N, C-alpha and C positions, 0 to 999 in steps of 0.2 A: 221682417217686421218684428218689433219687440214691444211688449207692454210690461212696464214696471211702474207702478203708481207711487210716487215718492213722498206724497204729503200725508203724513199719518196723524193720529190723534195726539202723539207726543210732541207735535209741532216742530219736528226736526225733519231733515232730509233723510230718507231711508238709506241706511248704510250700503244696501245692495244696489242702489240706483246707478251710480257712476260705474262700478265694476261691470254690471250687466250690460249697460249701454256701450261701454268701451270695448267689451269683449266682441259684441256683434259688429261694431264699427270697424274694428281691426280685421275681423274675418272678411267683411265686405271689401275693404281696401285690398287685402291680399288676394282675394279671389279675382277682383277686377284687374289686378296687375297682370294676370295670365289669361283672362277671358277675352274672347273675340268681341269686337265692337257691338255686335247684335246679341250678345249673351251677357252683357254686363248687368250687375245688380244695383238696385237702389236701396240704401239703408233707410228704414222708416220706423217711426216710433208712435205709439199710442199715447195720447195726452190724457191726464187725469182731469176730466171735466164732469165729475160726478161725486156723490157721496154714497157710501155703503154703510148703513147703520147697523148691520149685523155685528154683534160684539166680537166675532172672530176676525172680521175684516180690518178693523181699526183704521179705516180710511176717513179722514176729516173732509169737511165740505170746502169747496172753493169760496174764498172770502174776498178776493181781489183780482184785478187784472194781472198783478204781478205774480200770483200763483201760477198763471198760465204762461206768461211770457218767460218766466224762469225755466219752465220745461222746454219751451220752444228754442230759446237761445242756447240752452245746454245741448239740445239735439243738434242745432245748427253747428255748434262748435265741434261736434263729432261727425259732421258730414252728412247729417240726415237730409234727405231730399223730399220727404213726405211726412205729413202729420195726419193722424186719425184722431178725431175728437170723440172720446168715449165717456158717457154715452149720451144719445140725443134725448130720448123720452124717459120720463120717470115711470118705474114699475114698482109701486109700493108693495105689492105682494112678494117681491123679491128683495125688499129693503134697498132698492136702487133709486137714487134721485139724480136725474140727468140735467141736461142743459135747459129743457123745458119740463113743466110739470105733467101730470098724467092727463091733463086736458089740453096739452099743447101750448099752454101759455108760458111766457117768459119766467124762468127761474134764475139761472146764472147766465142767461143768454147775453146780456150786455157786457159782462166781463169777457166772454169768449169773443164777441164781436170786436171789442176794443183791442184785445190782444192780437187778433188776426190783422186788424188795420195797422197796428204798430209794427208787427214783425214780418209779415209776408212781403212787403216791399224789398226786404233784404235779398229775396230770391233773385231779383233782377241782376244783381252783381255777383252774389255768391255762387250761383249755379254755373257760372263760367269758370270756377276754380275747382280743382281736384283736392280732396282732403288727403293730407299726409299723415296726420297723427295729432295727439294731444299732449300738452304739457300742463303741469299744475303748479300752483304757488300757495303754500301754506301761509296764511296771513300773520302779520306781526301780532295782531290782537285776536287770533283765532281761538284761543282757549286751550283746554286740555285735550279735547277729542281731536284726533287726526282723521280728517275726512278722506285722505288720500293714501292711507297706509296699504290698502288692498289693491291699488292700481299701479304701484311703482314699477312693476315688471312689464306693464303694458304701455308705458309712455314712450313717446318718440325721443330719440337721442339727438338727431340733427334737426334743430329748429331754424336752420337757415340764417338769415340776417338778424333774427331775434336772439340777442345774446343774454338778456337778463329780464326777469319778471319779479317785481316786488309789489306787495299789496298790503293794505290795512287789514282786510279780512280775506278769507279763502277766495281764490279765483282760479279759473281754468282758461286755457288759451288753445284754441284749435289752430293748427298750422295747415295752410293751403298753398297750392301752386297753380299758376296759369302760365304754362311754358316756363320761362325763367323768372316770372313775376311772382313774388311771395305775397300772401295775404294772411291775416290773423284775426280770429274771432275771440275777443276777450269777454268773459262772462263773470258777473258777480255771483259766486257760488256760495251764497248764504241762504238760509231758509227765508223765503220771501215774507213770511209773517213777522219776522224779526225787524223788518223795515230798516235794515242797515245799508247806508250808503258807503260803497267801497271806493277806495283810492287805489288805482292800479298804475304802476309805473313800468312801461316797456322801454327797453333800450335796444336800439338797432345799430348794427355795424355798417359803415359806409353809406349811410342814408342821411338826407338833410331835411326831408319833408314827408308828409303822409297825407293820404285821404282818409278821413274818419267818417264812417257811416254809423249814425245812431237813429233812434226813432224820430229825432228832430230834423233829419236830413243829412246832407253830406257837407263836410267842411275840409278845406285845405289848410293844414297846419304845419308850421315849421318846427323842427326838432331843436332841442337845446344843443349846445356845442358838443356835448358828450353823447348826442344821439338819443336823448330821452324824450318820451311822450308820456304825459300824465292824463289818465282817463278818470273821470268821476262817474261811477256807475251806481245809480240807485238800485234798490231792491228789485230783483227780477229782470235786470237790464243787462245788455251786452253792447259791444261795438265792434264793427268790422273795420280793420285797419289795413291799408295798402301803402307800404313804405316805398320810397324812391330816393 
């Protein structure tokens, strides 16, 4: 289990976030490849559902459902099987403001509830797949900063039938397998407060159609003649794709 809280006062994604998560995800995958069935590990992450007003912490408050779904979809693209919401109750003496206030009344509770309702149904299909690794795509309009410079040596080389990823803004794609069946979790990897809708184009080799799971449900879609699928991913959103 890992906690890295990515949403800071500078309104950017913490540069350490993806390298930290990917490091532990890769360790978990490699360990499980050798471990006995009753000794396998689950990769888990703590979600930032709090604000710390201590000037040294520089943790901003949660201001939308997308702040939370961004973390959940990022975790899922890295094979996470469990989320811990941190923290529940507000402790003003420690400058910690959680999901509920110090009296137990709602604070950001509704954001957390909506995020859970949107994302957790993905577990029904994704938990049947084994995580293989992550690939990234620097967006055409990503700007000067490179969000992926520190993870290049940790990315998967063999992405299976996925041969190309292009996107308007930064995106990440988790690669999965269920036997010989491939699956892919594409995520809009932009700071959710920027409210950027990402266009992600995935190209598959030898495939003609896909099942696409989003927060709106599941859709069977045909690929273009060159095997391309276009996803429209709002801020904080992802899609799980099963090609055939």
